[in-house]
N, C-alpha and C positions, 0 to 999 in steps of 0.2 A: 695701593695707590701712592705714587711718589709725590712729594711736595713740590709744587712748581717754583717755589722760592729758594729752597735749600737742597732740593733733590733727595731728601731723606725718605727712605722707603716705609717708614712707620708713620701712619696717620690714623685718625679715628673718626668715625662718623658721629657728628654732633646732632644732626637733624636729618630725617628721611621723610620725603613726601612723594606722593604720586604726582607726576607732571604729564598730564594727558593720559591717553589710554594705554600706551605702550612704553612709558618711560618712568623712571624714578629719579628724583632730584635728591642729591645728598650734599649736605653742608659738612665739610670735613675740616679737621684741625690737625696741623702737624705737631707731633709729640716733641720734636726738637726745637723748632723756632716759634711755635705757638700761633703762626699765621693761619688764617682760614681761607678756604676756597671752595668752589662749588663744582661738583661733577654730576654728569647725567649718565644713567644706565638705560640702554634701550634694548627692547626685546628684538631679537633677530627674526625677521620674517622672510619667507621665501617669496620671491616676486611672482605675481600672477601675470600671465600673458593673455591678451585678448586676440582671438582668432577672428579676423575681419571677414566679411562676406566673400571677398575675392581670394581668401586663403592666406593672406599675409598676416604676420603676427606682430603685435606691438605690446610693449609693457603697459599694464593697467595704470592709468593716471587718474587719481581721485579728483584732481583739479579739472580735468577735462570733463569728467562726469558732472561735477558741480557747475561748470560753465553752461553745459547743455540744459541742466535743470533750471538754473537761474534765468536763462533765456526764456524758457517756457513760463516761468513764474513772474516775468517782468511786468510791473505795474499791477500785480495782483495783491489783494489784502491778506497776505499770509505772513505770520510772524517769522522772523529770521531764525529763532530758536527751533521752530518746527521744521524749517527747511534743513537746518544743520542736522537735526536728529534724523530726518528722513535720509539724508546723504550718508550719515554714519551707519544707519540700518542697512542701506543698500550695499555699502562697502563691506559690512559684515556678511551679508548674504552671499556676495560674490566670493568672499574668502571661504565660506562654508560649502559652496558648491563642490569644492574639492579639487584637488589636483593643481597643476600649475597653469592650466589653460582653461579659458572660459570663452564660449562663443559670444560674439557681440550681440547676436539675436537674443541670447539668454539675458544679457545685461539690459537690453532694450525692454524686454518683457517685465523684468523686475521694476524698472523705472516707471513704465506705464502703469503697472498695478499700484505702485506707491503714489504716483501723481493722481490717479483716479480717486484714491481715498482722501488725498489732501486738498485738491482743487480741480474741479471738473474742466474749467476753462484751460488751465495749464496742461491738463491731460490731453485735451483735444489739440492744443498747439503742438505738443510733443509728438502725439500720434500722427499728426498731419505730415510732419517731417520724417519721422521714423518709418512710417508705413508708406511714405511717398504717395500721398493722395494725388492722383492724376487730374481729377476734375471735381466738380461740385457733388456729383453723385457719390463718389467715395466718401466725401466729407459727410454727406447726409446719412449714408449707411452707418458710419461710425457713431454719429449722433443718435441714430435709432437704437443701435446696440447699447449705448450708454443709458438711454431712457428705459429700455427694456430691463437692463440690469438693476436700475434704480427702482423700477416697479416691483421686481421680484424681491428685492430687499425689504420693501415696505409691506409685502404680503405676509 
């Protein structure tokens, strides 16, 4: 790594720390001028593309995922740390599905399963949009399914 002050190619790492999940922060010192600077090393990842219902492809955007989940969780008593953890878990599952392409329906099902465990009201909100509830009957059917699942888990 070249020194940004004197352009000397010889520097040494003084301190190394993890900075997020896929980055390393290094504090470096130039052997020639003695000045210190910070560098970041990032893991290179292959982009994942989402195949939409109509067949179009778009790059997976974690922020878009987060916005949809936050909308479903709006005004719900769920700790922000739990939400962040759930979003990171979903992101990891998407990457583990494998390959460079993931169907939007697969992502939707992962989100629905995660929301069902975190907050039932948010789950219903998300499901109503994701599954395009046409009327009150579809809403009732989803609520019945949720209650049946809950009863099975209690048995």
